[in-house]
N, C-alpha and C positions, 0 to 999 in steps of 0.2 A: 376133811379133818380140820378142826379148829385150832386156835392157838393153845388151848389147854392140852390137847392131845400132842401137838408138836412139842410143847415144853416138856411134857411127861416123857417123850422119847429123846430128849436132849441129853448130851453127855453130862455126867456129874463132875467130871474132871476135864479141864481144858488146858492145853499147852499154850503158854503165853510168853511174850517177850515184852519187856518194859524198857522204854527209851526216855531218858530225861534230856531235854534240850535246854541248855542254859550257858550263858557266858560267865555267870557268877558262882554257880554251885560247884562243889566238889563231891566226891562220894561220901565224905564225912558230913557234909551239910545238906545233902539231898534228902530232906525230910519227906518230900512228896513221893519220890521214887521208892524210898524205904517203906513208907506207909502202904503204897500200892502193892508192892511185892509181898509184904507181910499179910495184908488183908486177903489177897488172892490165895496165898499159901494156907492161911487159916481156914479157908473154905474148901481146901482140898485140890486147888488148881496147881499146876506145875509152872514154874518160871524157868523156861529154857535158857533165857539170856537176859541180861541187864546191861545197858550201856548208858553212859553219860557223854553227851556230845555238845560241842559248841554250836551256836546258831550259824551253821554253815551248810549250805545246800548240798554240796558234794558229799559231806559226811552223812547227812540225812539220807541222801539217795543211796549211797553205798550200803548203809546199815539196812535200809528198807529192802534193797535187792538181796542182801545176805539172808534176812529173815524170811523173805518170800520164797527163796530157793531152797531152804533147808528141809522142807518136806515134813517138818514136825510141828512148827508153830501154827496155831489156829487163830490166835488173836494177838495183834500188836498194838500196844498202848503207848502213845507218846504223851509226855507231860512237859509243858513249857514251850516257849516260842510261839504262843498263840495270841499274844496281845497286839496292840496297835502300834508299837514302836517300830522304827525302821529295821531293827535287829530281829524282830519276831517274824520268822519265815517258815515255821513248821507247816502251817496251813497251805501256803503257796507251793511249797515243795511237795507235800504229800498229795494234794488234790490233783496234781497233773497225772498221777498214776491211777486214780480211782476209776474203776469200771462201773461201780454203782455207788450212788450216794445214799446215805441213811439220814435224811434231814431231821427225822424225828428225834434222833439222839441229841443233836445240838439244840433243837427247839425245846425238848423236855429239860435239858440241862439249864438253859436260860430261864425257863419258867421256875424251876426249883431255886435257881440263884436269885431271881427277882423276889421270891418269897422270903429269902434269907437276907439279902442286902439291898434290895430295891433297885433303883434305876441304874446303878453301875453295871448291872447285868447286861445292858445293851452293848457293852464293849467285849463281851465274851464271844470268841470265835470257835468255841468247841465244836467238833464235827465228828461224824462217823461215816464209814463207807466200807466197801469191799474191793479187794484186789486179789485176783487169782484164787478166789474161794476163801480168803482169809479176812477176818474182821479187822478194820483199822479204826482206832479211836484216838482222837487228839483232844487233850485236856489242857486247861490252863496249868501253870506251874505252882500256883499257891496251894499250900497244904489243905486249907479249908475247901477249896474247889475240888481237889482230888478226893478228899473224904466224901464230899457230897455226891460226886459222880460215882464213886466206887460203891458207896453204901446204898444209894437210892436207885441207881440204874444198872451199873455194870454187874455187880454180884447177883442181883435178881434175874438178869437176862443173859449172862455170858454164855451159858450152855446153849440156850435157845438161839442166840445170834450165831454161834459157831456152827451149830447144826444147819441152820438155814443157809448160811454163806457157803458151806462146804458141799451142799447138795447139787 
């Protein structure tokens, strides 16, 4: 069975959790988290939970454990904390739990970013993977980056990713 057949058998509705990691944003100023949840819902997906966390490994670990254990969530999307500064720890924290990496997610995101902004795309550490049958995606915190990833990668493939990771 090829990717077209797999995609055709993928769920149209996926249960998602959205986590914004930022030391500077509040729920009122979290444009990226708001856009992501809105775009997913507009396509018929369900947001089971949204959290806004500081750049703190213990908080990220606790939230990840909570979402992995709930039995409902199929896709967990982090936005923020993926840059190069010393405070950006989302990637380091999440990757310690990955059972499978999905390098194509980050590679495609960086290609699309390069087509949009050029060489600053080298600083993107966006990544994807699987933990306990759930898709984990980590995106930069900028609204433009979240829009790009959501529209060009996540929405077209979310059901397919969830199906494959959960098999």
